C-alpha positions in Angstrom: -47.1 -6.7 -7.8 -44.7 -8.8 -5.6 -41.2 -7.6 -5.2 -38.5 -9.7 -7.0 -36.3 -11.8 -4.7 -32.7 -10.8 -4.4 -29.8 -13.3 -4.8 -26.2 -12.6 -3.9 -23.5 -14.8 -5.3 -19.8 -14.4 -4.3 -16.8 -15.7 -6.2 -15.0 -16.8 -3.0 -11.6 -17.6 -4.4 -11.4 -14.5 -6.6 -12.4 -12.1 -3.9 -10.1 -13.8 -1.4 -7.1 -13.4 -3.7 -8.0 -9.7 -4.3 -8.5 -9.2 -0.5 -5.1 -10.8 0.3 -3.1 -8.8 -2.2 -5.0 -5.6 -1.5 -3.7 -5.8 2.1 -0.4 -7.5 1.4 1.6 -4.6 2.7 -0.2 -5.1 6.1 0.4 -8.8 6.1 2.5 -8.9 9.3 0.2 -6.4 11.0 -2.8 -8.6 10.7 -2.0 -11.7 12.7 -4.4 -13.3 15.3 -3.3 -14.1 18.8 -2.8 -17.7 17.6 -0.4 -16.6 14.8 -2.9 -16.9 11.9 -2.6 -14.3 9.1 -5.9 -12.4 8.9 -5.4 -9.7 6.2 -7.5 -11.4 3.6 -10.3 -12.3 6.1 -10.3 -8.6 7.3 -10.5 -7.2 3.7 -13.1 -9.8 2.6 -15.3 -8.8 5.6 -15.0 -5.1 4.7 -16.3 -6.1 1.2 -19.2 -8.1 2.8 -20.2 -5.0 4.9 -20.5 -2.9 1.7 -22.2 -5.4 -0.5 -24.7 -6.8 2.1 -25.8 -3.3 2.9 -26.3 -2.4 -0.8 -27.9 -5.7 -2.0 -29.9 -6.7 1.1 -30.2 -10.2 -0.3 -32.9 -12.8 0.4 -30.6 -15.6 -0.6 -26.8 -15.8 -0.6 -24.0 -18.2 -1.5 -20.2 -17.9 -1.8 -18.7 -20.4 -4.3 -15.2 -21.8 -4.0 -13.0 -23.9 -6.3 -12.8 -27.5 -5.1 -9.3 -28.0 -6.3 -7.0 -27.6 -9.3 -8.4 -30.6 -11.1 -11.7 -30.0 -13.0 -13.5 -31.1 -16.1 -11.5 -28.3 -17.9 -8.1 -29.8 -17.0 -9.4 -33.0 -18.5 -10.1 -31.2 -21.8 -6.8 -29.2 -21.6 -4.1 -30.4 -19.3 -2.3 -27.0 -19.1 -5.4 -25.2 -18.1 -4.4 -22.7 -15.4 -1.0 -24.4 -15.5 1.0 -21.2 -15.3 -0.4 -20.0 -12.0 1.9 -19.9 -9.1 1.1 -21.8 -5.9 -1.3 -20.0 -3.5 0.8 -18.3 -0.8 0.7 -20.3 2.4 -0.3 -17.1 4.3 -3.5 -17.0 2.2 -4.2 -20.8 2.1 -4.3 -20.9 5.9 -7.1 -18.3 5.8 -9.6 -20.1 3.6 -11.1 -22.3 6.4 -11.7 -19.2 8.5 -13.2 -17.4 5.5 -15.8 -20.1 5.2 -16.4 -19.9 8.9 -16.9 -16.1 8.6 -19.4 -16.6 5.8 -21.5 -19.0 7.8 -21.5 -16.6 10.8 -22.7 -13.9 8.5 -25.6 -16.0 7.2 -24.1 -16.9 3.8 -23.8 -20.4 2.6 -20.2 -21.4 1.4 -20.2 -24.1 -1.3 -17.8 -26.0 -3.6 -18.4 -28.8 -6.0 -15.9 -31.5 -7.0 -14.7 -31.3 -10.6 -16.2 -27.8 -11.1 -15.0 -24.2 -10.6 -16.7 -21.5 -8.5 -17.7 -19.9 -11.8 -19.8 -22.9 -12.8 -21.6 -22.9 -9.4 -22.4 -19.2 -9.8 -23.4 -19.6 -13.5 -25.8 -22.4 -12.6 -27.5 -20.6 -9.7 -27.7 -17.3 -11.7 -29.4 -19.2 -14.5 -32.0 -20.6 -12.1 -32.6 -17.2 -10.6 -32.9 -15.7 -14.1 -35.6 -18.2 -14.9 -37.6 -17.1 -11.9 -37.0 -13.4 -12.6 -34.9 -12.9 -9.4 -32.5 -10.0 -9.2 -29.0 -11.4 -8.9 -25.7 -9.7 -7.9 -22.5 -11.6 -8.6 -19.4 -10.3 -6.8 -16.0 -11.2 -8.3 -12.6 -10.0 -9.2 -12.7 -11.9 -12.5 -14.2 -10.1 -15.5 -14.8 -13.4 -17.3 -18.0 -13.7 -15.2 -19.4 -10.6 -17.0 -20.6 -13.2 -19.6 -23.4 -13.9 -17.1 -24.9 -10.4 -17.1 -28.5 -10.2 -18.1 -31.6 -8.1 -17.5 -31.8 -9.6 -14.0 -28.1 -10.3 -13.3 -25.5 -7.7 -12.5 -21.8 -8.6 -12.1 -20.0 -6.5 -9.6 -16.3 -6.4 -10.2 -13.8 -5.5 -7.4 -11.7 -2.7 -9.0 -9.1 -1.6 -6.4 -8.7 -4.0 -3.6 -12.2 -5.3 -2.6 -14.1 -2.2 -1.5 -14.2 -0.2 -4.8 -16.7 -1.9 -7.0 -17.8 -1.5 -10.6 -21.2 -2.8 -11.8 -21.5 -4.6 -15.1 -25.0 -4.8 -16.8 -25.4 -5.9 -20.4 -25.3 -2.3 -21.5 -22.2 -1.5 -19.4 -20.4 -4.5 -21.0 -21.2 -3.2 -24.4 -20.2 0.4 -23.5 -16.9 -0.7 -21.9 -15.9 -3.7 -24.0 -17.6 -3.1 -27.3 -19.2 -6.5 -27.4 -22.3 -8.2 -26.0 -22.0 -10.4 -22.9 -22.6 -13.5 -25.0 -19.6 -12.6 -27.1 -17.1 -12.6 -24.2 -16.4 -16.3 -24.7 -15.8 -15.7 -28.4 -13.3 -12.9 -27.5 -11.5 -15.3 -25.2 -11.6 -18.0 -27.8 -9.8 -15.8 -30.3 -7.2 -14.1 -28.0 -6.8 -16.8 -25.4 -6.2 -16.0 -21.7 -2.7 -15.8 -20.1 -4.1 -16.0 -16.6 -6.0 -19.2 -17.3 -3.2 -20.4 -19.6 -5.2 -21.3 -22.7 -3.9 -20.4 -26.2 -6.4 -18.8 -28.5 -5.2 -17.9 -32.0 -1.6 -16.9 -32.6 -1.0 -13.1 -33.0 -4.6 -12.3 -32.2 -4.9 -9.7 -29.4 -7.8 -7.7 -28.1 -8.0 -5.2 -30.9 -7.9 -7.8 -33.7 -10.4 -10.1 -31.8 -12.8 -7.2 -31.3 -12.6 -6.2 -35.0 -13.3 -9.8 -36.1 -16.3 -10.1 -33.7 -17.6 -6.8 -34.9 -17.6 -8.2 -38.5 -18.6 -11.8 -37.9 -20.4 -11.8 -34.5 -19.1 -15.2 -33.3 -16.3 -17.7 -33.8 -18.6 -20.1 -35.5 -19.7 -17.5 -38.1 -16.1 -16.4 -38.5 -15.0 -19.9 -39.5 -18.0 -20.3 -41.8 -16.6 -17.4 -43.8 -12.8 -17.7 -43.2 -12.2 -18.9 -46.7 -13.7 -15.7 -48.1 -11.1 -13.6 -46.2 -8.2 -12.1 -48.2 -4.9 -13.9 -48.0 -3.0 -12.6 -45.0 -1.0 -13.8 -42.0 -4.1 -13.4 -39.9 -6.0 -15.8 -42.2 -3.2 -18.3 -42.0 -3.2 -18.2 -38.1 -6.9 -18.5 -38.0 -6.9 -21.6 -40.2 -3.9 -23.2 -38.4 -5.3 -22.5 -34.9 -9.0 -23.3 -35.5 -9.0 -26.2 -33.0 -7.3 -23.9 -30.4 -9.9 -21.2 -31.0 -12.9 -23.6 -30.4 -11.1 -25.2 -27.4 -10.4 -21.9 -25.9 -14.0 -20.8 -26.3 -15.1 -24.0 -24.7 -12.7 -23.5 -21.7 -13.9 -19.9 -21.3 -17.6 -20.9 -21.3 -19.1 -21.1 -17.8 -21.1 -24.3 -17.4 -24.6 -23.1 -16.4 -25.9 -26.6 -15.8 -23.5 -27.9 -13.2 -24.8 -30.9 -11.1 -25.3 -28.9 -7.9 -26.4 -30.7 -4.7 -28.4 -27.6 -3.6 -30.8 -25.2 -5.1 -31.9 -21.6 -4.5 -34.3 -22.7 -1.8 -31.4 -24.1 0.2 -29.4 -20.9 0.5 -31.5 -18.3 2.4 -29.5 -15.4 3.7 -30.0 -15.5 7.4 -28.1 -12.4 8.5 -25.4 -12.2 11.1 -25.4 -14.9 13.7 -24.4 -12.5 16.4 -23.0 -14.7 19.1 -21.0 -16.8 16.7 -19.8 -13.8 14.8 -18.8 -11.9 18.0 -16.8 -15.0 19.1 -15.2 -15.2 15.7 -14.1 -11.6 15.8 -12.7 -12.0 19.3 -10.7 -15.1 18.2 -9.1 -13.2 15.4 -8.7 -10.0 17.4 -11.0 -8.0 15.0 -11.8 -5.2 17.5 -13.2 -2.8 15.0 -15.6 -5.3 13.6 -16.6 -6.4 17.1 -17.4 -2.8 18.0 -19.7 -2.4 15.0 -21.9 -5.4 15.8 -25.5 -4.2 16.0 -27.8 -7.1 16.8 -31.3 -7.1 15.5 -34.1 -5.9 17.7 -35.2 -8.3 20.4 -38.8 -9.5 20.9 -39.7 -6.3 22.7 -38.3 -4.2 19.8 -35.5 -2.8 21.9 -31.9 -3.0 20.7 -29.7 -4.0 23.7 -26.6 -2.7 21.9 -28.1 0.6 20.9 -26.3 2.4 23.7 -27.3 4.8 26.4 -27.8 8.5 25.4 -26.7 10.9 28.1 -28.5 14.1 28.6 -26.7 17.4 28.2 -27.1 21.1 28.8 -25.9 23.7 26.4 -23.2 25.8 28.1 -23.6 29.6 28.1 -22.1 32.5 30.0 -25.2 32.3 32.3 -24.7 28.7 33.5 -20.9 28.6 33.3 -20.4 29.1 37.0 -22.7 26.2 37.8 -20.9 24.0 35.3 -17.5 24.7 36.9 -18.7 24.3 40.5 -18.3 20.6 41.1 -15.2 19.6 43.0 -15.2 16.0 41.9 -13.0 15.1 38.8 -14.6 16.4 35.6 -14.3 15.0 32.1 -13.1 17.7 29.7 -12.6 17.7 25.9 -11.8 20.5 23.4 -13.0 19.5 20.0 -11.2 20.1 16.7 -11.8 18.3 13.5 -8.3 18.2 12.0 -5.4 16.2 13.3 -3.1 19.2 13.5 -4.3 20.8 16.7 -1.8 23.7 16.3 -3.8 25.0 13.3 -7.2 23.3 13.4 -10.2 25.5 14.2 -11.7 24.8 17.6 -15.4 23.9 17.1 -16.5 23.3 20.7 -15.9 21.7 24.1 -17.5 19.6 26.8 -17.0 19.3 30.5 -18.9 17.8 33.4 -19.6 14.8 35.6 -22.2 11.9 35.1 -25.6 13.4 34.9 -24.3 16.9 34.5 -22.8 17.3 31.1 -22.3 20.8 29.6 -21.5 21.2 25.9 -20.7 24.3 23.8 -20.1 25.2 20.2 -18.7 28.6 21.3 -14.9 28.4 21.7 -14.8 32.0 23.0 -16.2 30.7 26.3 -12.8 29.1 26.8 -11.3 32.6 26.9 -13.4 33.8 29.9 -11.7 34.5 33.2 -13.8 31.8 34.9 -12.7 29.2 32.4 -9.1 30.3 32.6 -9.2 30.1 36.4 -10.7 26.6 36.2 -8.2 25.4 33.6 -5.2 26.6 35.7 -6.5 25.2 39.0 -4.4 22.1 39.8 -6.9 21.1 42.5 -9.7 20.8 39.9 -8.9 17.4 38.5 -9.6 16.7 34.8 -10.1 13.5 32.9 -9.3 13.8 29.2 -8.6 12.0 26.0 -5.2 13.2 24.6 -4.0 15.6 27.3 -1.4 17.1 25.0 -4.0 18.0 22.3 -6.2 19.6 24.9 -3.2 21.5 26.5 -2.2 23.0 23.2 -5.8 23.9 22.4 -6.3 25.6 25.8 -3.1 27.5 25.3 -4.4 28.8 21.9 -7.4 30.2 23.8 -5.1 31.9 26.4 -5.6 29.2 29.0 -3.1 27.0 31.0 -4.4 23.5 31.4 -3.4 22.0 34.8 -4.7 19.2 37.0 -4.6 16.5 34.4 -5.3 13.3 36.4 -6.4 10.7 33.7 -5.8 10.5 30.0 -7.8 7.7 28.3 -5.6 7.8 25.2 -2.4 7.2 27.2 -3.9 4.6 29.4 -5.3 2.5 26.5 -1.9 2.8 24.7 0.0 1.5 27.6 -2.4 -1.4 28.1 -1.9 -2.5 24.5 0.7 -0.8 22.3 -0.6 -2.9 19.3 -3.9 -1.0 19.5 -2.8 2.6 18.9 -6.0 4.2 17.6 -6.3 7.9 18.2 -10.1 7.8 18.0 -12.0 7.9 21.3 -14.9 5.9 19.9 -12.8 3.1 18.7 -10.9 2.8 22.0 -14.1 2.9 24.0 -15.6 0.2 21.8 -12.5 -2.0 22.4 -13.3 -1.9 26.1 -17.0 -2.7 25.6 -18.4 0.8 25.8 -20.6 1.0 22.7 -22.4 4.3 23.7 -20.1 6.6 21.7 -19.6 6.8 17.9 -16.3 7.2 16.2 -15.4 10.7 14.8 -15.5 9.2 11.3 -19.1 8.2 11.8 -20.1 11.7 13.0 -17.8 14.0 11.0 -16.9 11.9 7.9 -13.4 11.4 6.7 -10.8 13.2 4.5 -12.2 16.0 2.3 -15.7 15.1 3.4 -15.0 15.7 7.1 -17.3 18.4 8.4 -19.6 19.4 11.3 -23.0 17.7 11.4 -25.8 19.9 10.1 -27.8 19.2 13.2 -26.2 20.9 16.2 -27.8 18.3 18.5 -25.8 15.5 16.8 -22.6 17.4 17.6 -23.6 18.1 21.2 -24.7 14.5 21.8 -21.3 13.2 20.3 -19.3 15.4 22.7 -21.5 14.3 25.6 -21.0 10.6 24.8 -17.3 11.2 24.5 -17.1 12.8 28.0 -19.2 10.1 29.5 -17.0 7.4 28.0 -13.9 8.9 29.4 -15.5 9.1 32.9 -16.9 5.6 32.8 -13.7 3.9 31.6 -11.3 5.6 34.0 -11.7 3.2 37.0 -11.5 0.1 34.8 -8.5 1.2 32.8 -6.6 2.5 35.8 -7.2 -0.8 37.7 -5.8 -2.6 34.7 -2.7 -0.4 34.8 -2.3 -1.3 38.4 -2.7 -5.0 37.7 0.0 -4.7 35.0 2.3 -2.7 37.4 2.0 0.1 34.9 0.3 2.8 37.1 3.7 4.4 37.9 4.7 4.4 34.3 1.4 6.1 33.5 1.3 8.5 36.4 5.0 9.5 36.7 6.2 9.2 33.1 3.6 9.4 30.3 1.2 11.9 31.9 3.8 14.5 32.9 5.6 13.8 29.6 2.5 14.8 27.7 2.7 18.3 29.3 6.4 18.6 28.6 5.8 17.7 24.9 2.9 20.1 24.7 5.1 22.9 26.0 7.9 22.0 23.5 5.4 22.0 20.7 4.0 25.3 21.7 7.5 26.8 21.9 8.3 25.6 18.3 11.6 26.2 16.6 12.5 29.2 14.5 13.2 28.5 10.8 15.2 30.9 8.6 12.9 30.8 5.5 15.3 32.9 3.4 18.2 30.6 4.1 16.0 27.6 3.3 14.9 29.2 0.0 18.5 29.8 -0.9 19.3 26.2 -0.2 16.4 25.2 -2.4 17.8 27.2 -5.3 21.2 25.6 -4.8 19.7 22.1 -4.7 17.7 22.9 -7.9 20.9 23.9 -9.6 22.6 20.7 -8.4 19.7 18.6 -9.8 20.0 20.3 -13.2 23.7 19.5 -13.4 23.0 15.9 -12.4 20.1 15.7 -14.9 22.4 16.7 -17.8 25.1 14.3 -16.6 22.6 11.4 -16.5 21.2 12.3 -19.9 24.7 12.3 -21.4 25.5 8.9 -19.8 22.2 7.5 -21.0 22.6 9.0 -24.5 19.1 10.5 -24.4 16.7 12.5 -22.4 14.1 10.6 -20.3 12.0 11.1 -17.1 14.5 10.2 -14.4 11.6 10.0 -11.9 9.8 7.3 -13.9 10.9 3.8 -12.8 9.5 2.5 -16.1 11.6 4.8 -18.3 14.7 4.4 -16.1 14.3 0.6 -16.4 14.3 0.7 -20.2 17.4 2.9 -20.2 19.4 0.7 -17.7 18.3 -2.8 -18.7 17.4 -2.5 -22.4 19.6 0.2 -23.8 22.6 -0.1 -21.5 22.2 -3.9 -21.1 22.7 -4.0 -17.3 21.8 -7.3 -15.6 18.2 -7.5 -14.4 18.3 -7.9 -10.6 14.6 -7.9 -9.9 11.3 -7.5 -11.7 7.9 -6.1 -10.6 4.4 -6.5 -12.0 4.9 -3.3 -14.1 8.4 -4.0 -15.3 12.0 -3.7 -14.0 12.7 -2.8 -10.4 14.9 0.3 -10.0 14.7 0.4 -6.2 17.7 1.6 -4.1 18.8 -2.0 -3.3 18.8 -2.9 -7.0 20.8 0.2 -8.0 23.3 -0.4 -5.2 24.1 -3.7 -6.8 24.6 -2.1 -10.2 27.1 0.6 -9.1 30.1 -1.2 -10.7 28.5 -1.2 -14.2 28.3 2.5 -14.8 28.8 5.9 -13.2 25.1 6.7 -14.1 24.0 4.6 -11.1 25.8 6.9 -8.5 24.4 9.9 -10.3 20.8 8.5 -10.2 21.1 7.7 -6.5 22.4 11.2 -5.8 19.7 12.7 -7.9 17.0 10.8 -6.0 18.4 11.8 -2.6 18.7 15.5 -3.4 15.3 15.5 -5.0 13.9 14.0 -1.8 15.6 16.5 0.3 14.4 19.3 -1.9 10.7 18.2 -1.9 10.4 17.0 1.7 12.7 19.2 3.7 13.0 22.4 1.7 9.6 22.8 0.2 7.9 20.8 3.0 9.4 22.9 5.7 8.6 26.2 4.0 4.9 25.1 3.9 5.0 24.3 7.6 6.3 27.7 8.8 3.6 29.5 10.7 3.2 33.3 11.1 5.5 33.3 14.1 8.3 32.2 11.8 8.5 28.8 13.6 7.5 25.2 12.8 5.5 23.5 15.6 5.9 19.8 15.1 3.5 17.3 16.8 5.0 14.5 18.8 3.0 11.3 18.5 3.2 9.7 22.0 1.0 6.7 21.3 2.2 5.5 17.9 5.2 3.2 18.2 5.1 -0.2 19.9 8.4 0.4 21.6 7.5 3.7 23.3 9.7 5.9 21.1 8.2 9.3 20.1 7.4 10.1 16.5 7.3 13.6 14.9 4.9 14.9 12.3 3.7 18.1 10.7 6.6 18.4 10.0 8.7 15.3 10.9 11.8 16.8 12.5 13.2 13.5 13.6 14.0 12.3 10.1 16.1 15.1 8.6 18.8 13.1 6.8 22.3 13.6 8.3 24.4 11.1 6.3 24.4 13.3 3.2 26.0 16.8 3.3 22.9 18.2 1.6 20.7 16.7 4.4 22.9 18.0 7.2 22.8 21.4 5.5 19.0 21.6 6.2 19.8 22.0 9.9 21.5 25.4 9.1 18.0 26.8 8.7 17.0 26.1 12.3 18.1 29.0 14.4 17.4 30.5 17.9 14.5 32.8 18.5 16.6 35.9 18.7 20.1 37.4 18.4 22.3 36.7 21.3 20.9 33.2 21.7 22.3 29.8 20.6 21.2 26.3 19.9 22.4 23.7 22.4 22.3 20.0 21.8 22.9 17.0 24.1 22.6 13.3 23.1 23.1 10.0 24.8 26.1 8.1 23.4 25.3 4.4 22.5 22.4 4.3 24.9 20.9 1.1 23.5 24.2 -0.8 23.9 24.5 0.5 27.4 21.0 -0.7 28.2 21.9 -4.1 26.6 25.0 -4.3 28.8 22.9 -3.5 31.9 19.9 -5.8 31.1 22.0 -8.7 30.0 24.4 -8.5 32.8 27.3 -9.2 30.4 30.5 -8.6 32.4 32.7 -8.1 29.4 30.4 -5.5 27.8 29.9 -3.8 31.2 33.6 -3.7 31.8 34.2 -2.1 28.4 31.7 0.7 29.2 33.0 1.2 32.7 36.5 1.6 31.5 35.4 4.1 28.8 36.6 1.9 25.9 35.3 2.3 22.4 32.7 -0.5 22.4 32.9 -0.9 18.6 36.7 -1.1 18.5 36.4 -3.5 21.4 34.1 -5.8 19.4 36.2 -5.4 16.3 39.3 -6.7 18.1 37.4 -9.9 19.0 35.9 -10.4 15.6 39.1 -9.9 13.7 41.4 -11.5 16.4 43.4 -8.4 17.1 45.5 -7.7 20.2 45.6 -3.9 20.2 43.0 -1.2 19.6 45.5 0.6 17.3 45.2 -2.3 14.8 41.4 -1.6 14.3 40.9 0.1 10.9 37.9 2.4 10.3 36.3 -0.3 8.1 36.8 -2.9 10.8 35.1 -0.6 13.3 32.2 0.1 10.9 31.6 -3.7 10.5 31.9 -4.2 14.2 29.4 -1.4 14.8 26.9 -2.9 12.4 27.4 -6.2 14.3 26.8 -4.6 17.7 23.6 -2.9 16.6 22.6 -5.9 14.5 22.7 -8.2 17.4 20.4 -5.8 19.3 17.9 -6.2 16.5 18.3 -10.0 16.3 20.0 -9.8 12.9 20.6 -13.0 11.0 23.9 -13.9 9.2 22.2 -13.2 5.9 21.0 -9.8 7.1 24.4 -8.9 8.5 26.1 -10.0 5.2 23.8 -7.7 3.3 24.4 -4.8 5.6 28.1 -4.7 5.6 28.9 -6.3 2.2 30.6 -9.5 3.4 29.8 -13.2 2.6 27.3 -15.1 4.6 29.9 -17.5 6.2 31.9 -14.4 7.2 28.8 -12.9 8.8 28.1 -16.1 10.6 31.7 -16.1 12.0 31.3 -12.4 13.1 28.1 -13.3 15.1 29.8 -16.3 16.6 32.8 -14.2 17.6 30.5 -11.6 19.0 28.7 -14.0 21.3 32.0 -15.5 22.3 33.1 -12.0 23.4 29.7 -11.3 25.1 28.2 -14.7 26.1 25.6 -13.3 28.5 24.1 -11.3 25.7 23.4 -14.5 23.9 21.8 -15.8 27.1 19.7 -12.7 27.3 18.4 -13.0 23.7 17.4 -16.6 24.3 15.8 -15.8 27.7 13.8 -12.9 26.1 12.3 -15.2 23.5 11.5 -17.8 26.2 9.8 -15.1 28.3 7.7 -14.0 25.3 6.6 -17.6 24.6 5.6 -18.1 28.2 3.9 -14.7 28.9 2.9 -13.6 25.4 4.7 -10.3 25.9 8.0 -8.6 26.9 8.6 -5.5 29.1 11.0 -2.6 29.4 12.8 -1.6 32.6 9.8 0.6 33.4 7.1 -2.2 32.7 6.2 -0.8 29.3 4.6 -4.0 27.8 4.5 -5.2 24.2 2.3 -8.2 23.3 3.7 -10.5 20.6 0.8 -12.5 19.1 3.1 -14.0 16.4 5.4 -15.7 18.9 3.6 -19.0 18.5 2.9 -18.7 14.8 3.3 -21.7 12.6 4.6 -19.4 9.9 8.4 -19.2 10.2 8.6 -15.5 9.1 6.0 -14.3 11.5 7.5 -16.3 14.4 11.0 -15.1 13.6 9.8 -11.5 13.5 8.2 -11.9 17.0 11.4 -13.5 18.3 13.5 -10.6 17.1 11.0 -8.2 18.6 11.2 -10.0 21.9 15.0 -9.4 22.0 14.8 -5.8 20.9 11.8 -4.3 22.5 13.2 -4.3 26.1 16.4 -2.6 24.9 14.9 0.0 22.5 11.9 0.6 24.7 14.0 1.1 27.9 16.2 3.6 26.0 13.1 5.5 24.9 11.9 5.5 28.5 15.2 6.8 29.8 15.1 9.9 27.6 11.5 10.5 28.6 12.5 10.5 32.2 15.4 12.9 31.3 13.0 15.2 29.5 10.6 15.5 32.5 13.5 16.0 34.9 15.1 18.5 32.5 12.0 20.7 32.3 11.8 20.8 36.1 15.6 21.6 36.4 15.3 24.5 33.9 12.5 26.0 36.0 14.3 25.4 39.3 17.4 27.1 38.0 15.3 30.1 36.7 16.8 29.8 33.2 15.4 31.2 30.0 16.7 28.2 28.2 13.9 26.3 26.4 13.7 22.6 25.4 12.6 22.6 21.8 13.1 19.1 20.2 13.7 15.5 21.0 15.3 13.5 18.2 15.4 10.0 19.6 18.5 10.1 21.8 19.1 13.8 21.4 17.6 16.9 23.1 17.8 20.3 21.5 17.5 23.6 23.4 17.7 27.3 22.7 19.2 29.6 25.3 20.8 33.0 25.7 24.6 32.8 25.2 25.1 33.7 28.8 23.4 30.5 29.9 25.4 28.1 27.8 28.1 27.5 30.4 25.3 26.6 32.9 23.7 24.2 30.4 27.0 22.5 29.7 27.0 21.3 33.3 23.3 21.0 34.0 22.0 19.1 31.0 24.5 16.2 31.1 24.1 16.0 34.9 20.3 15.6 34.5 20.5 13.2 31.6 23.1 11.1 33.2 21.0 10.6 36.3 17.7 9.8 34.6 18.1 6.1 35.6 20.7 4.0 37.4 22.1 1.3 35.1 24.9 -1.1 35.7 27.1 1.0 33.4 27.4 4.8 33.2 25.3 6.8 30.8 27.4 9.1 28.6 26.1 12.4 27.3 27.8 14.5 24.6 26.9 18.2 24.1 27.6 20.9 21.5 26.2 24.4 20.8 26.3 27.0 18.1 24.3 29.6 16.2 22.3 27.0 14.3 21.2 23.4 14.8 23.8 22.4 12.2 26.6 24.1 14.2 25.5 22.4 17.4 26.5 19.0 16.1 
């Protein structure tokens, strides 16, 4: 018996819309070097990977609508009339979607005057007649009317990668009707998305009940006169024509006059060269990395990769493994992200041709390994030196001699590609020999060691080989970009400084934190009762839906914004409603305190380790400006504007009695960098003379002659303008930030640039440089590429322009504090102090030290931080200290 042929039919428009909105939040992250939005193409291709692997079709076609006008609009002019215009960001992707389909061996097709559904219905019928197995992929459940013994309709449930298969039986089980009755259901209840009417007051329940009794619209109307007198009967009789028209509109035409047949749409598989070029053009590195061409004539796969031989490391051959004096690749393997707590499952070290792997972490604790780790002359190549430093420390070792870090090098070369997976990074540089961790270990709850130990050993070997092989190429690229000094003198030593800070951790007084939690809980109860009284009833304050009903239906407040699920109750909406009722302030306070309670009280308590400390992880390769981020827990984001948020810092204490927390932070560092980079003489003069820069700006904006005339509110508005300019703020954005009219904001900005004309020149020059080079740089040559700078889309282009202005300022400020941290660690050692650097919170450094060392720190820390870099204006550092982090502010 011959195997049935397999046909794949894709509803191109439907899946494209699903793909676009599934990744709508990532819209600005998915932009090609030419400025094309690519989020829908990316998600669509993910769906293709899944469905092609599952169906393995012999024939394939993707159907698209030819336009809004079809034979259905001729029958009913308002058909689909309620649909909003396709977003421009999606429309521009359709030609590329069709190119993608061709490159993947799938025929794209559209037919004038017909919809994609009709193309699919016609081909599915032809396949049915030949007993082919057909899979239809769509986001539109109307196509489930096509299910049959040979045709399965695959519905995209969430996004485009979660799929639900509809067979005739599944249709009956889920919908309570046969596939053939779907058009009758639509005829009775209509369809709001396609904008056809159905019968008045007939919804899904009534329609299903009628079909259960009568089977079809035709049979229903044959017996409508026999029905008891009721409103339903009246509506059915009055809307008979609408019912039959709606059924007709819902019926897929299965005899459309196609210009091709099944024989014309063979699935030809990926056209590798064309597909690779397409991925490169759209900067789809992850897809490019996965390309696995079919075997050549000799049966060999040229992309299969080279497998490197390895030796299992034991106590017997450890001396031989550690003997080479050439640089060695070294990796300690852990499966979880948090390397402070994740079990160590193995390690690898060696040079090309001599790779040694082990699944025995205890070997890291031997004297021989400790001596090798601590020997600075034994040069090591790693991936994520900080992770390896902490892991070695957990095993009693002290990792020295770090010469090359693949993670840091790849990050500096392209801050937009900040993967933390060695496999993905290796692939992006053309090394296809190593798999990603997800491919070997799985993801999420399914992440685990391979059952076959050889798979694990091979993976570690391939990783080490990739590090070694990529080192010369990436280091040369860093030199070409004039970034080798940034890599060698800043990022590499900083990774060690950060590792030592993380290992030190900061002590948290759990009892004090629990006491705060109890107080916050009491505050929340009081606020709850107050909100209930103001609302006149109890409801779930955390439910946006219930809150929306209270505010906009019961209390009749004006509706500011709606979402797909109802009324918006976001912070910006509530801020605009403050004047209508005191309940708004209470809700905002409730939300803020609830957030502090869950994130910073309960969250911190869960993060305290047995040493009574929290050990945050600093992400060195996440942000595109070079700023550090903190996770597990995030200690850079503790809210300080609310008294309750500031109070959390009371729980952070020194390691022992007789010690204190010491804090130093840069004052207005970004504005000082701006003054220096822009060369603005007025701004530089203000800083050199020690003037209050915000009061100085306020005087110009408000036309004042004396600083004493500047009110706190004037200074606040001037401060927002100063920092807004740094971020390329518009008059609209500034008006929203400080609560003034748009014309006033426009005047503020004009007055600002009149006061600081060279700042305006700098902003314009930054954008011009970005247009010419495609990137901007910090003072230390940290580079950020801006693919959207030439985008045809105004929003994308504007974002890139603002980024061009801001990145050199924010990035240079981040670089300065990194230099300060490296110098500070050296200074503490040189002075022989017990003081320990614990945290970096953007422009602030936090230490713990014996009380006797505080006077030394008061002089030493500002001196080191002030001299981190020479700007055209002085850096200013402010310090404080006390028994808690709270008291040190």
